[in-house]
N, C-alpha and C positions, 0 to 999 in steps of 0.2 A: 463940441461934439458930445462930451460926457454929460453936459447939462441937458442936451436934447434927449440923449439916451435915458437919463434919469426921469425926464418928463414922460417919455413913452412907457417906461417901466411903471411909473406911478399911475399913469392912466390905465394900463392893463390891470394892475393890482386893484385899483379903485373899482373898476367895473366888475371884476371877479368878486370883490368884497360885497358890492351891492347885490349881486346875484346870490351870493352865499346867505346874506341876511334875508332875502326874499324866499328862500327855500321853505316849503311848508313843513311844519313840525312832524308830520307823519311820514315824510320821505326817509327812506332807509339810506342814510349817508354812507353806510359801509359798502353798499353796492358800488357807489361811485369811487370809493377809496380803492376797492379791489380792482376795478377797471383801470384806474390810473396806475396802481402798483404793478399790474401785470404788463402793461405797455412799457413802463419805464424799465422794468426788469429785462424785457426783450431788447430794448435799446442798449442798455449797459452790457448785456450778454453779447450782442452783435459787435459792439465796439471793442470788446475784449478778445473774442475768438478770432476776428479777422486780424491777422498779423503779417502784413506785407513787409518785405525787406529787400534791400538792394543786393543783387548778385551779378557780378561781371557787367556792371553798368546798367542793368535792367531790373525792373521791379518784379519780384516773385510774389505770388499770392500765398503766403504762409497761413496755416490754420493752427491755432494754439492747441486744440484738442489732439491733433495729430503729433505736434511737437512735444507736448508734455502730457502724456496719457493720464497722469493723476488728476488733471483738471477736468477730465470727463465726469468725475463725480459732482462737480459744480453745476452740471446741467440739471441735476435733481432740484436745484433751487431756481435756476435761471430759465428753464423751460417752463414757462408759466402760461402758455396758451390754453391749457385746461381751465385755468381760472377765468380767462376771458369767455370761454364757452359756458362756464358756470354762471357768470354774471349775465351773459346773453340769455340763458334760459330763464333766469329770474326776470329780467326786463321784458323779454318777449312774452312770457307767461302773463305777467301783470298787464301788459299793454293789450294783448289779444283778448284776455278776459274782459277788460274794460270796453274794448271795441264791440264784443258780443253783447254786453249789457246794454250798450247804447244803440244797438241795431246797425252798427257800421258794417261795411263790406270788406272782404279780403282784398279786393283791388285797391281800395283807398289805403288800407293799413299797410300792405306790402309795398306799394309804390312809394310811399313816404320813406320807408326804411331803405329801399333800394336807392332812392335818390340821395339820401344822406350819406350812404356808403360809397356810391360810385362817383359822385361829384368831385370829391377830393382826389380821386385817382386819375381823372382825365388830364389835368395839368401836368402831373408827373409823367404820364405817357407822352404827352406832346413835347415836353422839354427834352426828355431823353431820346425821343425820335430825332429831334433836331440836332442834339449833341452827337448821336451816332452817325447821322447823315453827314453833317459838316466835318466831323472828325475824320470820317472815311475819305471825303472829297479833299480834305486838307493833306492827306497822305499819311495820317497816323496809322500805324500797324493795326490791321483788322483785329488781331488777337487782343491787343490792348483795349480797343474800343469795345469789343465783346465782353471782356472781363469787367470793365467799368460798368457797362449797361446791365450785365447780369447781376452784379453785386448790388447796384442801386435799386434794382427792381425785385429783389428777393421778397420784400414784404407783401407783394400782391398775391402770392399763393394763398395766404390766409383768407383774403377776402372772397376768393372764389368758393372756398369751402363754407365760410360763414354765411354767404348769401344763399347757398343751397340749403343749409340747415334752417335758416330763417324762413325760407320759402315754404317749408313743409310744417311750420308751426301748427296750423290748424289740425293736421293729422296727429302730430306727436302730442299736442295738448289734449286732444280727444282720447288718445291712448292713455295718457296720464290720468285723466279724470275717470276713466273706466277701470283701469287695472292698477293704478298707483305704481308702487315700486316694481311690480311684475313687468311693467313696460321697460323699466331700466334693465332688469336682469335678463330680459329677452334679448336686448341689444348686446349685453355682455356675452351671452351665449353665442350670438352671431359673431362677435369679435373672436371668441375662442375657436369657433368652427373655421373661420377664415384663416387664422394663423396655423391651425392644424393642416388645413388643405395646402397652404402655401409652403410651410416649413417642413412638414412631415412627408407630404405627397408631391411636392414640387408642382402644384397646379399653377400654370402661368397666369399672371395678371390678376388673379383672384384677390390678392392682397390689397388692391386698390379699393375694394369694397369697404375696407376698414376706415376709409375717410368718412364713410357714413356711420358705421356701427360705433366706432370709438367716440367721435365727436357728438353724435346724437345721444349717446349714453350720458356723457357729461352734461349735455344740455338738459336732459331729463332731471338730473340732480338739481339743476337750477329751478325747475318747476317745483320740485319738492321743497326747496328752500323758500320759494315765494309763498307757499301755503303752510309754512311753519312745521313741516314734517321732518326737519333736520335740526332739532334743538341742540344747543352746544354740547351737552353731555353725550347725546347720541352721536353727534358729529365727530366727537373725539374718537369714539370706537371705530367709526368709518375711516378716520385718518390713520389710526394704528393698523387696522386691517389692510388698508391699501398699501401702507409702507411694508408690512410683513410680506404681502403678496409680491410686491415689487422686488424685495430682497430675494425671495425664493426664485422668481422668474429670472433674475439676473445671475444669481449664484448657482442655480442648478439647471437653468434652461438655456436656450440658444441666444438669448437677448444680450446685446452689448450694454455696458454701463452707461454710455452716453445716450441722452434722450434726444439728441439731434444727430444729423448725419456727420460722420467723420470721414475725410478723404482717405481712401484706401480700405475702408471697412466694408465687409461684405454685406452687412445688414444694417439698415437704418431703422431706428425706433420711431421716426417721425415722417418719413417719406417712402411709403405711406405709414400711418401710425400702426403700432402693434399693441398687443395685450399688455406689454410692459408700460407703454405710455398711458394706457387706460388705467393701470394700477397707480401710476404716478398721479394721474388726474384725480382719482378717488382719494388718495392720500392728501393731496393739496386741498381739495374741496373740504375734506373732513377737518383738517387742522385749521383752515381759514375760518370755517363756520364755528369751530370751537372757540375761536378768539373773537367772535363777533361782539359779545357784550363789552369786552375791554376796548375793542375798536370803536364802538359807538360812543362810549364814554370819552375816548380820546378826541373824537370828531366833534364833541361839544365845544371844543376850543375853536373860537372863530378864526384865528389865524391858520390853524391846520386845515379847517374846513374850507377856507378861502383858497388855500393852495390846491386842494383837491378839485375845487370848482374850476380854478384856473387851468389845471392840466386837462380836465375833461372837456373844456371848451376848445381845445386845440389838439385833442388826443390823436385823431386820425392824421393830422398834419405831422405831428411828431413821429408817429409810427412810419408813415409813408416816406418822409424825407430824411430820416436820420442817417440812412446809409448814403444818400446823396451828399450830405454834409461830410461824411467820412471820406468819400471819394474826392471831394473838393480839397480837403486837407491833404490827402495823399498826392494829388496832382501838384498842389503848391509845394509840398516837400520835394517832389521829384524835379520840378522846375528850378528849385533852389539848390540843385546838385545832389539831391538825395539826403538832405539834412535830416538827421534823426532816424533814417532808415537803415543805417549801417550797424545798428545794434541787433544782436542775435535775439530773436523772439524767445521769450521764456527765461532769459538770463536775468540776473539781479538788476542790471542796469535797465533792462527793458521794463521790469515791474516798477522800478523807481520813476521811470519816465511816464507811466500811465496817467498820473494826475495832470501833467502838462498837456498830453495829447487829448485828454477828455475836455480840458478847458478850450482847446482849439476846436474840437468837434462841436461843442456847445456854441462857441462863437460863430461857427459856420452855419449851424442850424437855426440860430435866432433870426437872421434876416429872412430865411426861407419860411419860417413860421409867420413872420410879419406879412410876407407876400401872399402866402397861399392858405392861411387859416380861414380866410373869408369864404372859401368854398365849402367849409363845414357848416357855415351859417347861411348858405343859400336858401332862399325861401322856396317852399313847395308850391307847385302849380295847383290851380283849382280844378275841380272835376275829378273824373276817374279814368284810368287807362283800361281798355278792354283786357280781359283775362288772358286771351291768347297772345296779346302783345307783351304782357308782362312775362309770360313764359318764354316766348321767343327771344325777347330782349335779354332775359336772365341767362339763357343758354349761350347766346352770343358773347355776353360779357364774361361769363365763367370760362368759356372756351378760350377767349383771348388772354385772360389772366392766368389760367392754368398753363397754356402753351408758353406764355412769357416766362413763367417760373421754370418750365422744363427745357426750353431750347433758346430762350433769349430773343429779344427783338432784333439784335444785331445779326447780320447775315455774312457768311464767308464769301458769298458770291454776289454778283450784280453791281451796278454802278453806284447805287445809293448806300449800300452796306446795311440796309434795313429791310426786315421782312414786313413790307408795308401791309400785306394782307393781315398779318397778325395784329399790327397796331390798329388797323381799321376795326377789328372785331368789337372791342369795348365801346368805341364811339358809335358804331352802328347799333349795337345792343342798347346803349343809353338812349339813342334817338328813337328806336322802336318802342322802348318801354316808357319813355317819359314825355315825348313831345306830342302835342295835339290831343290833350285830354278831352274825353267825351263826358256827357252828362246822361244820367239815367232818364229813360223815357217814362212818363207817367200816364 
């Protein structure tokens, strides 16, 4: 068994090494490095903050940030979704500019991005629909089924936002080319206005507009990076400025320290995003770009660069399935009588046990990667999808992903225990947006 595993590992590494050696010299390897770093940081953060434990024979869903308030400061380092949007802005800007130079169409450009992002999600939805359905029919308590499904599908919220941000790249790129950094500051002003309306004047639901203002602002910085407008020395000033602004907002404003939601907290900096999270994003972007020269020198090492290529080749699979691996390990521990779950979260024994648990999570994640990474490499169809179908498909997909993050696919009512209408939305949207491509009439 170990010999077979070694062969698989060697094969994976060899393929990644070949791809790394074939990378063109003009490729900015630091972009790939930041993408991999941000996703791995999210994985580690999720595996740390989720702290279930046994109480009276049942599993309770503990949350480390609520149990140990001092750990909320760690989210300033582990909440790195801003880096992913920064990298997305760089990649989308370069790609869209190249498409325009070649006379390509928006339909072709965006349908390729949509397919690459949604294809890996559909197997996750299908598997967890079956788990929730058969778990309910088998008599497992609906609350347990709902908790497992909700936890495993947390990652999908990000995709709904990112797909929307990518969909409007032609507009945001045009704004960048015309107004430069003013397009960024206009979005910052929008985020300020939204927070004032929500937090000072209690305007209901308006804060959800900051899903657009905050993430689009960081995305604009990616455009600036792609055009060399954020040199390392200038980026360092941005990093310091963002950090100072964050400190003032948290220290003197209404914003909590944690950059993700904490159970029992009245205000979340991430759901929806706030001005504090935008300040964190500016700080992270600035410091990351200040380190770019050192990072690019580091990535000249073939082994390090191969590792980055390897992670990027399965990055969506790692992101989407890492909490499923976590749930599988928790189920196994529960079936074994709650082994390891009797340790109080946040205690010295709990911290000492983290390396062992992380090894178990990785062991559970590895076969999931082997099974599902192929969906990241799915080939794109030929031809183009009509614009209206792209938009309708996108809206259906994002509605399904957003509702999943908000209310879960698991239902407290009904025979199946699953909100089948919700599960159907991403599949229906993918079908509308991808299948049956057309060709231009000449």
